[in-house]
C-alpha positions in Angstrom: 77.5 88.9 86.8 77.0 92.1 85.0 76.0 92.1 81.4 78.5 93.3 78.9 77.7 94.4 75.3 79.6 94.4 72.1 78.4 95.7 68.9 78.9 95.2 65.2 75.7 95.0 63.1 73.5 93.2 65.5 72.9 93.7 69.2 74.8 91.5 71.6 74.9 91.0 75.3 77.3 88.8 77.3 76.4 87.0 80.5 78.0 83.5 80.9 75.9 82.7 83.9 72.8 82.3 81.7 72.0 80.1 78.7 72.5 81.6 75.2 70.2 81.4 72.2 72.4 81.7 69.1 71.5 81.8 65.4 74.4 81.3 63.0 73.7 81.7 59.2 75.4 80.9 56.0 77.5 83.5 54.3 75.2 85.5 52.0 72.0 84.1 53.3 70.5 87.6 53.9 71.2 90.5 51.6 73.2 93.3 53.3 70.6 95.9 52.3 67.8 93.9 54.0 69.9 93.4 57.2 70.8 97.1 57.3 67.1 98.1 57.0 66.3 95.8 59.9 69.1 97.4 62.0 67.9 100.9 61.2 64.3 100.0 62.0 65.4 98.5 65.3 67.3 101.5 66.3 64.4 103.7 65.4 62.0 101.6 67.5 64.4 101.6 70.5 64.6 105.4 70.4 60.8 105.6 70.7 60.8 103.9 74.1 60.5 106.5 76.9 63.4 106.4 79.3 63.0 106.1 83.1 59.8 104.1 83.1 59.6 100.9 85.1 58.8 98.9 82.0 61.6 100.3 79.8 63.7 97.2 79.9 60.7 95.0 79.1 59.8 97.2 76.2 63.4 97.0 74.9 63.4 93.2 75.3 60.1 93.0 73.4 61.5 95.2 70.6 64.5 93.0 70.2 62.3 90.0 70.0 60.3 91.5 67.2 63.5 92.4 65.4 64.7 88.7 65.7 61.3 87.5 64.5 61.8 89.5 61.3 65.4 88.4 61.0 64.4 84.8 61.2 61.6 85.2 58.7 64.1 86.5 56.2 66.2 83.4 56.7 63.2 81.1 56.3 62.0 82.9 53.2 65.3 83.3 51.4 65.5 81.7 48.0 68.6 83.4 46.5 71.3 82.7 49.1 73.2 79.4 49.7 71.3 76.5 51.2 74.3 74.2 51.7 72.7 72.7 54.9 70.1 71.0 52.7 72.8 68.3 52.1 72.7 65.4 54.4 76.5 65.0 54.6 76.9 68.7 55.5 74.3 68.5 58.2 76.0 65.4 59.7 79.2 67.4 60.0 77.5 70.3 61.7 75.7 67.9 64.0 78.9 66.1 64.9 80.8 69.3 65.7 77.9 70.6 67.9 78.1 67.5 70.1 81.9 67.4 70.0 82.1 70.8 71.6 80.0 69.6 74.5 82.1 66.4 74.8 85.2 68.7 75.0 83.5 70.6 77.9 82.9 73.9 76.2 79.2 74.1 76.9 76.1 72.2 77.9 74.0 71.7 74.8 70.3 71.9 75.4 68.7 72.2 72.0 69.3 72.9 68.3 67.9 72.7 64.9 69.7 72.7 61.6 67.9 74.4 58.8 68.9 74.8 55.1 70.7 78.1 55.6 71.1 78.6 59.4 71.2 76.9 62.7 69.6 77.8 66.1 71.4 76.7 69.3 70.5 76.8 72.9 73.4 76.2 75.3 75.1 77.3 78.5 78.8 77.9 78.5 80.6 75.5 80.9 82.9 78.0 82.6 83.2 81.7 83.3 86.5 81.8 81.6 84.9 80.4 78.4 84.3 83.0 75.7 81.1 82.9 73.7 82.9 84.4 70.7 85.7 81.8 71.0 83.3 78.9 71.2 81.4 80.1 68.1 84.7 80.7 66.3 85.8 77.1 67.0 82.4 75.7 65.8 82.5 77.8 62.6 86.1 77.1 61.7 85.7 73.3 62.2 82.4 73.0 60.4 83.5 75.3 57.6 86.7 73.4 56.9 84.9 70.0 56.8 81.8 71.2 54.9 83.9 73.0 52.3 85.9 69.9 51.8 83.0 67.5 51.2 81.4 70.1 48.9 84.7 70.6 47.0 84.6 74.3 47.4 86.6 77.1 49.1 85.8 80.4 50.7 83.5 81.7 53.5 80.9 79.2 54.7 79.3 81.0 57.7 78.5 84.6 58.1 81.1 86.1 60.4 78.5 87.5 62.8 75.9 85.5 64.7 72.8 86.6 66.5 73.0 85.8 70.2 70.5 86.4 72.9 70.8 85.9 76.7 68.0 83.6 77.9 66.4 85.3 80.9 64.3 83.8 83.6 61.1 82.2 82.2 62.4 82.2 78.6 64.1 78.8 78.4 61.0 76.7 77.6 59.7 79.2 75.1 63.0 79.4 73.2 63.5 75.7 73.2 60.0 75.3 71.7 60.8 78.0 69.1 63.9 76.2 68.0 62.2 72.8 67.7 59.2 74.3 65.8 61.3 76.3 63.3 61.3 73.5 60.7 57.5 73.2 61.1 57.1 77.0 60.7 59.3 76.9 57.6 57.2 74.0 56.3 60.2 71.6 56.2 58.3 69.1 58.4 54.8 68.5 59.7 55.9 68.0 63.3 59.0 68.9 65.3 59.5 65.2 66.1 59.9 64.2 62.5 62.7 66.7 61.7 65.9 64.7 61.7 68.1 67.7 62.6 66.2 68.7 65.7 67.8 68.0 69.1 66.6 68.3 72.7 68.9 67.1 75.5 67.4 64.1 77.4 67.6 65.9 80.7 65.6 68.9 79.6 62.2 69.0 81.4 59.7 68.6 78.5 57.0 70.0 80.7 58.9 73.3 80.6 58.3 73.5 76.8 55.6 76.0 75.9 
């Protein structure tokens, strides 16, 4: 299947035949100025990559990985934005809805972690006709409604846009490991196993984790 791209502020590619690595963050969790600077830096770095070389696509992929690393560091370091996912009742709602979508046949859920202001997900859409944007919209609408209700608030809960990345050959284990280790990197837990809001599907080959 050919890859399709759609663009708002972050880079996106669409390929339902492969797993997706998705990061969804709370509304206001990264200042717009900081995100815009990241975008400008990314576009600058991409323009520096010579065209027509055999390793051009590899260089572009590595540049996007560096961009995401900086993006995720901003999320982990943020102290001014909302951290509603610190609440146990809010996390339980998000967790329930993540598994509910799998039960409803929207995707196969491989791994996730719930942090204080964002979530990382690894899943494969269950059918070609399923839209990544539609699935994320359902997840965000359901969780926002329920989470706002328990917090007795109104207004936006999730940032409208998510960061999504197609998982290419050889990346699955590395990304699953990255997800599970995010709470450790952010010093929320000493080990990935002790973080309550980590999940790895039972049928994932743990030997593939790196």
